N, C-alpha and C positions, 0 to 999 in steps of 0.2 A: 726584845727590842727595846720596849719602854719599861721603865721601872715603875709601873702603875697597873692597878688591876683593871680588868675590862670595864667593871662598873664605874670606876673613877674616870676612865677615859670617856665613857659615854656621857657622864655628867659635864665633863670639860667641853666636849664637842656640842653638847645641848646648849650650854651657855653661849658658846661662840655663835651657834646657829640663831639663838634668840637675839643676839646683838647684830645680826646681819653680816657677821664677818665670814662665815662659811655657809655653804649649802650642802645638804647630804642627800644622797640617793641610795635607796636600798633595793638590791636585786638579789632575791633569794636570801642567802645568809651573809652577803657581802654588802657593806655600807661604804660608799665612796664619798669623800669630802672634797669640796672645791672651794676656792675663795669665793666669798659672796659678792654682792653688788657693791657693798660699801668699800670693800678693799681696806687698806690701812692708811691711806693718805692723811685723813683727818687726825687719826691717832698719832701718826708719826710727826705731824706738824706740831701737835700739842706737846708731845714728849720733847721735841727739839727746842721748843720755847722754854720749857723748864730747864733743859740741859744748859742752854745759854745763860739763863738766870743764875743757876747754881755755879756755873763756871765763873761768872763775873763775881759772885759773892766769895767764892774760894780764892780768886785772884786778890780781891781786897783783903781778905784775911791774911794771905801770904805777905802782903805789903805791910800790914799792921805788925805781924810777927817779925819781919825783917827789921822793921824800925825799932821794935822792943829790943831785939838782939843787939843792934847797933848802939842804942842808948846804954844797954847794960855793959857793953864792952868799954865805952868811954867813961862810965861812972864806976866801973868795977876794977 
C-alpha cells in the first residue's frame, strides 16, 4: 500500500502526533490514527498566504518577461 517501511511510517506518525495533528490509539497489534485537536486549519491558512504571495510574484515576473519580449521585437 505505502512505499515506506513500517519503521519509517512509525516515525512519520510520531512526528505528526507530537505536533498535535494526529492522535493514535493502540489496541493489541493495531494502531489507529485520527486527526488531532489542531486539525490543519492554521497550517492551511499559512500555506495559502504563501501561495498568494508567490502567485503575485510569478504574475509580476510574467509581466516583466512579456515587456522584455515586446521590447526585443521592436528593437530586433
